[in-house]
C-alpha positions in Angstrom: 0.4 0.1 -0.2 1.4 4.1 -1.2 0.9 7.1 -0.6 0.5 7.6 -4.0 3.2 10.1 -6.1 0.0 11.3 -8.2 0.6 12.5 -12.0 4.3 13.9 -12.5 3.0 17.2 -13.4 1.9 17.4 -9.6 4.9 17.3 -7.9 5.7 20.3 -5.5 8.8 21.2 -4.3 9.4 22.4 -0.5 8.6 21.8 2.7 9.6 19.8 6.1 8.7 16.0 6.3 7.7 16.0 10.0 8.5 12.5 11.2 7.9 11.0 15.1 11.0 8.7 16.3 11.0 6.6 19.4 13.7 6.8 21.1 17.7 8.2 20.6 19.9 6.1 17.6 22.5 5.1 19.4 24.9 6.8 16.2 24.3 8.2 12.6 27.0 5.0 11.9 25.0 2.3 9.6 27.2 0.1 9.6 27.9 0.1 13.1 24.5 -0.6 14.4 21.9 -3.0 14.5 18.4 -1.3 14.9 15.1 0.5 12.7 16.4 3.5 14.8 19.4 4.0 12.8 18.2 3.1 9.4 14.9 4.7 9.0 16.8 8.1 9.3 20.1 8.0 8.3 19.4 6.0 5.2 18.3 9.4 3.4 21.9 10.3 4.1 23.8 7.5 1.9 23.8 5.5 -1.5 24.5 2.0 -2.3 25.6 0.5 -5.3 22.5 -1.3 -5.7 18.9 -0.6 -3.9 15.6 -1.8 -3.5 13.7 0.0 -6.2 11.8 2.5 -3.7 9.0 2.6 -5.6 8.1 -1.5 -5.3 6.3 -2.4 -2.1 7.8 -5.7 -2.0 11.5 -6.4 -1.9 12.8 -9.2 -3.7 15.9 -9.4 -6.4 13.4 -8.7 -9.1 12.9 -4.8 -7.5 17.0 -4.6 -7.4 18.0 -1.5 -9.5 21.2 0.5 -10.2 22.0 3.6 -7.6 25.5 4.6 -7.4 26.4 1.4 -10.0 24.9 1.8 -13.6 24.6 -1.6 -13.9 26.4 -5.2 -12.9 28.1 -8.0 -14.7 29.1 -11.5 -13.5 32.4 -13.4 -14.2 34.2 -16.5 -13.4 30.7 -18.6 -13.0 29.3 -16.3 -10.6 32.6 -16.2 -8.7 33.3 -11.7 -9.6 30.4 -9.2 -9.6 32.0 -6.5 -11.3 30.2 -3.0 -10.9 30.2 0.0 -13.4 30.0 3.1 -11.3 28.3 6.7 -11.8 30.6 9.7 -12.8 29.9 13.0 -11.1 28.7 12.0 -8.3 29.9 13.8 -5.1 29.8 13.6 -1.5 28.7 16.2 0.7 31.6 17.8 1.5 32.0 18.3 -2.3 34.7 16.0 -3.1 34.4 13.6 -5.9 33.2 9.8 -5.1 35.3 7.3 -7.0 35.9 3.4 -6.7 38.4 3.9 -4.1 35.1 4.9 -2.0 33.5 1.4 -2.7 37.3 -0.2 -2.0 37.4 1.5 1.0 33.8 0.4 2.5 34.4 -2.9 2.1 37.7 -2.6 3.5 36.0 -1.7 6.6 33.3 -4.2 6.2 35.6 -7.2 5.6 38.2 -6.1 8.3 37.9 -7.6 12.0 38.7 -4.1 13.8 38.6 -1.5 11.5 35.1 -0.4 13.3 33.9 0.0 16.6 31.7 -2.8 15.5 30.6 -5.1 13.0 26.9 -6.2 12.9 26.5 -7.2 9.6 30.2 -8.6 8.7 29.1 -12.9 8.6 26.8 -11.2 5.5 30.3 -10.7 3.5 31.9 -14.2 4.7 32.0 -15.1 1.2 33.4 -12.2 -0.4 37.2 -13.1 -0.7 38.5 -9.5 -1.7 37.2 -6.7 -3.2 39.3 -4.9 -6.6 39.1 -1.1 -7.7 39.5 -2.0 -11.8 39.8 1.7 -12.6 38.3 5.0 -11.3 34.5 3.8 -11.7 34.7 0.1 -11.7 35.0 -2.3 -8.7 34.7 -6.3 -8.7 33.7 -8.3 -5.8 35.6 -11.6 -5.7 33.6 -14.3 -4.7 35.0 -17.8 -3.2 31.5 -19.5 -4.1 28.6 -18.4 -6.2 26.1 -16.2 -4.1 22.9 -16.0 -5.6 21.6 -13.6 -2.9 24.5 -11.1 -2.6 22.7 -8.2 -4.9 19.6 -8.3 -2.2 22.1 -8.2 0.4 23.7 -5.1 -1.6 20.6 -3.5 -2.2 19.4 -3.2 1.9 19.4 0.1 3.9 22.2 -1.4 6.1 24.3 -1.3 3.2 25.7 2.4 2.0 29.1 3.2 0.8 31.1 5.2 3.2 33.7 8.0 2.1 37.1 7.0 2.0 38.4 10.5 3.6 36.0 10.8 6.4 37.7 8.4 9.5 34.6 5.4 10.7 34.6 7.2 13.9 33.4 10.5 12.1 30.3 9.0 10.6 28.9 8.1 14.0 27.8 12.1 14.2 28.9 14.1 11.5 28.3 11.6 8.8 29.3 12.0 4.8 27.3 10.4 2.4 26.0 11.1 -1.0 22.4 10.8 -0.8 19.4 13.3 -1.5 19.5 15.2 2.3 22.4 16.3 4.5 22.7 16.1 8.4 22.1 19.0 9.8 21.3 18.3 13.4 21.5 15.1 15.7 20.2 16.2 19.3 20.3 12.8 22.0 17.0 12.4 23.4 15.5 15.8 21.1 15.7 14.9 17.4 17.3 14.5 14.2 17.4 17.3 11.3 18.1 16.6 7.5 18.4 19.3 4.4 18.3 19.2 1.1 21.4 17.9 -0.9 21.8 20.8 -3.5 24.2 18.9 -5.4 22.2 15.6 -5.2 23.2 13.9 -8.4 19.9 12.4 -9.3 18.5 15.8 -11.3 15.5 17.0 -9.7 15.8 15.1 -6.5 14.7 15.8 -3.9 11.5 17.9 -3.8 11.7 18.1 0.2 13.3 21.0 1.7 14.2 18.5 4.7 13.1 15.8 7.0 12.9 16.4 10.4 12.6 13.5 13.4 11.3 14.4 16.5 12.1 12.0 19.6 8.9 11.2 22.0 10.2 8.3 24.5 6.2 7.6 25.2 4.0 5.8 21.9 0.6 7.1 23.5 1.7 10.8 23.1 3.5 10.3 19.4 0.1 8.4 18.8 -1.9 11.5 20.0 0.1 14.3 18.4 -0.1 12.5 15.1 -4.0 12.5 15.2 -3.7 15.7 16.2 -1.5 16.5 13.1 1.4 17.5 14.8 3.5 15.3 12.9 2.9 14.1 9.0 4.1 10.5 9.8 4.7 8.1 12.6 7.5 6.1 12.9 7.4 3.6 10.2 6.5 0.3 12.5 5.0 2.2 15.2 1.5 1.6 14.9 0.3 -1.7 16.7 -3.3 -3.8 16.0 -5.4 -1.9 18.6 -3.7 1.5 18.4 -4.3 1.4 14.1 -7.8 0.8 15.4 -7.7 3.9 17.2 -6.2 6.0 14.5 -9.0 4.7 12.1 -11.7 6.1 14.6 -10.0 9.5 15.8 -8.2 10.6 12.4 -10.4 8.3 9.7 -8.7 10.8 7.2 -5.0 9.1 7.7 -3.7 6.7 5.4 -2.2 3.9 7.3 -0.7 0.4 6.3 0.1 -2.4 8.6 2.6 -5.0 6.9 5.1 -7.6 8.1 7.7 -6.0 9.7 10.5 -8.4 8.9 10.8 -8.6 12.7 10.5 -11.7 15.4 9.9 -10.8 18.7 12.6 -13.5 20.7 13.9 -15.1 23.8 17.9 -15.0 24.3 20.0 -16.8 26.4 23.4 -16.1 27.6 24.3 -19.5 27.7 27.9 -18.9 29.6 26.3 -18.0 32.6 25.2 -20.1 35.1 22.7 -21.8 35.5 22.1 -20.9 31.5 24.6 -23.1 30.8 22.2 -26.3 31.5 20.9 -27.3 28.2 17.6 -28.4 30.1 17.1 -24.9 31.8 17.0 -23.6 28.3 15.5 -26.1 26.9 12.9 -25.5 29.6 12.2 -22.2 28.8 11.6 -22.6 25.2 9.0 -25.1 26.4 7.2 -22.9 28.4 6.1 -20.5 25.6 2.8 -20.0 24.7 3.0 -18.2 21.2 -0.7 -18.1 20.9 -1.3 -16.0 23.6 1.5 -13.9 22.8 0.1 -12.9 19.5 -3.2 -12.7 20.9 -2.2 -9.9 23.3 0.1 -8.0 21.3 -1.7 -8.1 17.9 -5.2 -9.1 18.0 -4.5 -12.4 16.5 -2.5 -10.6 13.4 0.9 -11.9 14.6 2.5 -15.2 13.2 4.0 -18.2 14.5 7.1 -18.9 12.5 10.4 -20.4 12.8 13.5 -17.6 11.8 12.5 -17.1 8.4 9.6 -14.7 7.7 6.7 -17.1 7.5 4.3 -17.2 4.2 2.5 -15.9 2.4 4.8 -13.0 2.5 7.8 -14.7 3.9 9.0 -16.0 0.7 11.6 -19.1 2.8 10.1 -19.4 6.3 8.6 -22.8 7.4 4.8 -23.6 6.1 2.0 -24.5 9.1 2.3 -27.7 8.6 6.0 -27.9 8.9 5.9 -26.6 12.3 4.1 -29.3 13.9 6.1 -31.3 16.1 8.2 -28.6 16.2 9.2 -27.9 20.2 7.1 -25.5 21.8 5.1 -25.3 18.8 2.1 -27.9 20.0 0.2 -28.4 23.2 0.9 -26.0 26.0 0.5 -27.5 29.1 2.1 -30.7 27.6 4.8 -28.8 27.0 5.2 -27.1 30.6 4.4 -30.6 32.4 8.0 -31.5 30.2 9.2 -28.2 31.2 9.0 -28.5 35.1 10.3 -31.9 34.9 13.4 -30.5 33.4 14.0 -28.2 36.0 13.5 -30.6 38.5 16.5 -32.5 36.9 18.0 -29.0 37.3 17.6 -28.5 40.7 14.4 -26.5 40.7 10.6 -26.5 42.2 8.2 -25.0 43.6 10.0 -24.4 46.7 13.1 -23.8 44.9 12.5 -20.8 42.6 15.2 -19.7 39.9 15.2 -16.1 40.1 16.6 -13.8 37.3 16.5 -10.6 35.8 15.0 -10.4 32.3 16.2 -7.2 30.4 14.7 -5.6 27.2 14.7 -2.0 25.1 13.1 1.1 26.5 10.3 1.2 23.7 6.9 -0.3 23.9 7.6 -3.1 21.4 10.0 -4.6 23.6 8.5 -3.9 26.9 5.2 -5.3 26.2 6.0 -8.6 25.4 8.8 -8.8 27.8 5.9 -8.6 30.6 3.8 -11.7 29.4 7.0 -13.5 28.9 7.9 -12.7 33.1 4.2 -14.3 33.8 5.0 -17.4 31.4 8.5 -17.8 33.1 6.2 -18.9 36.4 4.7 -22.1 35.3 8.1 -23.5 35.2 9.4 -22.0 38.9 11.0 -19.1 37.3 10.6 -15.3 38.9 11.7 -12.7 36.4 12.0 -9.0 37.2 11.8 -6.8 34.3 14.9 -4.3 33.6 14.7 -1.7 31.2 17.8 -0.4 29.1 18.0 2.8 27.0 18.4 2.1 23.4 21.7 3.7 23.4 22.8 1.3 25.6 20.7 -2.2 25.4 22.7 -3.1 22.1 26.0 -2.6 23.6 24.7 -4.8 26.2 24.2 -7.7 24.1 26.5 -7.6 22.1 29.0 -7.7 24.3 26.9 -10.5 26.2 26.4 -8.4 29.4 23.0 -9.9 30.0 21.7 -13.0 31.3 18.2 -13.3 29.7 16.4 -10.9 27.4 13.1 -10.4 25.6 14.3 -9.4 22.2 13.7 -8.3 18.5 15.6 -9.5 15.7 15.2 -7.6 12.1 16.2 -9.4 9.2 16.6 -6.7 6.9 16.5 -9.0 4.0 13.9 -11.7 3.7 16.7 -14.1 2.8 18.6 -16.9 4.1 22.1 -15.3 3.9 20.9 -12.4 6.3 19.1 -14.6 9.2 21.3 -17.2 9.3 24.8 -16.0 9.1 23.9 -12.7 11.0 21.7 -14.3 13.5 23.3 -18.0 14.1 26.7 -18.3 12.6 29.7 -19.1 14.8 31.5 -15.6 15.9 28.8 -12.9 14.6 28.1 -10.3 16.7 24.8 -10.4 16.4 24.7 -13.8 17.1 23.6 -12.7 20.5 23.4 -15.9 22.7 26.6 -17.3 21.3 24.8 -20.2 19.4 27.5 -22.0 17.6 26.9 -25.2 15.3 29.6 -26.3 12.8 27.7 -28.4 11.0 24.7 -26.0 10.9 27.1 -23.2 9.9 28.3 -25.5 6.6 24.6 -25.7 5.9 24.5 -22.3 6.0 27.2 -22.4 2.8 25.5 -24.9 1.6 22.1 -23.3 0.9 24.0 -20.0 0.0 25.6 -21.4 -3.3 22.8 -23.5 -4.3 21.7 -21.9 -7.5 18.4 -24.5 -7.7 15.5 -22.6 -6.2 13.5 -25.5 -5.0 16.7 -27.5 -3.7 17.4 -24.3 -2.1 14.0 -23.8 -0.7 14.4 -27.5 1.2 17.6 -26.7 2.6 16.2 -23.9 4.3 13.6 -25.2 5.6 15.8 -28.3 7.1 17.9 -25.8 8.9 15.0 -23.8 10.3 13.4 -26.7 11.4 16.7 -28.2 13.4 17.6 -24.5 14.7 14.3 -24.5 16.4 15.0 -27.7 17.9 18.3 -26.7 19.0 16.6 -23.9 20.5 19.2 -21.9 19.0 17.0 -18.5 19.6 13.2 -19.2 20.7 11.5 -17.5 18.4 7.6 -16.2 19.9 5.7 -14.5 16.9 7.0 -12.5 13.8 5.0 -9.4 13.7 2.8 -7.1 12.0 3.1 -3.1 12.4 1.6 -0.2 10.7 2.7 3.1 9.7 0.5 6.1 8.9 0.9 9.3 7.0 -1.5 12.4 6.4 -3.1 12.7 3.3 -1.1 15.2 1.9 2.4 13.0 1.8 2.9 11.7 -1.3 5.8 9.2 -3.1 6.5 7.8 -0.2 5.8 3.7 -0.7 5.5 1.8 2.4 8.1 -1.8 1.8 5.8 -4.6 2.8 8.5 -7.3 4.0 11.0 -5.3 5.9 11.1 -2.2 7.6 15.1 -1.1 7.2 14.9 -0.8 3.2 12.4 2.0 2.0 13.6 5.4 3.4 15.5 7.0 0.8 13.0 9.5 0.8 13.8 11.2 -2.6 10.8 11.2 -4.5 8.6 12.5 -1.4 6.8 15.5 -1.6 4.0 17.6 0.1 1.1 18.4 -1.9 0.0 21.3 0.3 
């Protein structure tokens, strides 16, 4: 569902798009962060080699279009991908963009210590090297063919950085080639972007700027949108119950409910006692009543699934019949009885309860399910105390494994196994928050990645996903749906339906008033 651009002749220049934001982003450096709080406000500063067509609602390989690259060719039986680059592009500080900048970006991504943290380094484990073949040509050399690579490069998480700006400066004073430049970034207040008058795409952007205002309380955000103080809600902020309120209180508003590409999940630090005991981790998975989470949080609109986004919106996810028989996806009472037996074996019971802190992030989409989780853990004699952590600190904590048990939301920027499996479950990946490590599974991740037969890859992906759930790698509670809303005068914005991370370039957005 889109906010229609209208006829080309009707597009107007000028105006500042005012958007709500739910919390302070940890930084402006997309390559160092792992939250939509960063992807949404800062994607408009940058360009990628390629991008998902911003006019197409569903991300897929078919919707990948050139961006800083004008085209690409595959060589060496799919083991080399050569990009021809756009001439005449300037960075926001006026310096020319060249192939060297692409080389420098991948040097950051492929090196173990050149970024403060590198959440998506696991995406590029198949990239052997990147060569700069001329001022406007680069080649990615792969160890094995990888059909999904273009989709990874098209994500909002895959911008090109400049060689001449230190990585540390990109956190607060980022320089891009995109349609907007950073004017202001204030903690707990907001982010202001201004039009890039030298943007390489002539006639774009239409807007003079974009302002994101940080409002921590979601009820306050909804009321201020209904009152007309903002042009858009944060794109993934409106829950199913809240959407009903908006449709009642502001029937003129345009809204779309869709899959977010984000799962609610349980992460457990298996290196901390007593959670190094597999029986306790299994008991925690067995106590989860997934239908109750879905009923309470989304009035039944969320979905059960494995690691991958479930169908019909997800391409690779486990169908309902393949969830049958997987631990925790059947009879809840029976599962909890098995969980209590495991807790007894581990030394716990009604007279000896396990006490712990359940950590989560300080926004409603994290806090609400965390409260439900604490209630459900009581069924297996675990008493949880909620620990709310500010976003600017939360990701540092989970990256460093400085937590015991947490209710987490994990987004896959692209609906592809190479994103979900390598980023969330591969040995050593920064976003493998609970240090699940199974070398045999990593081998299967690599096998599915290089499989060019679509049907064979699908069967492999289903088998991997099933085994991840049986291994209690990261118990998936549900896959969420959420809405974004905008006022009728906002035009030219396409709300993407299977990811909340890739659709925020805003170069075609305009205000009709």
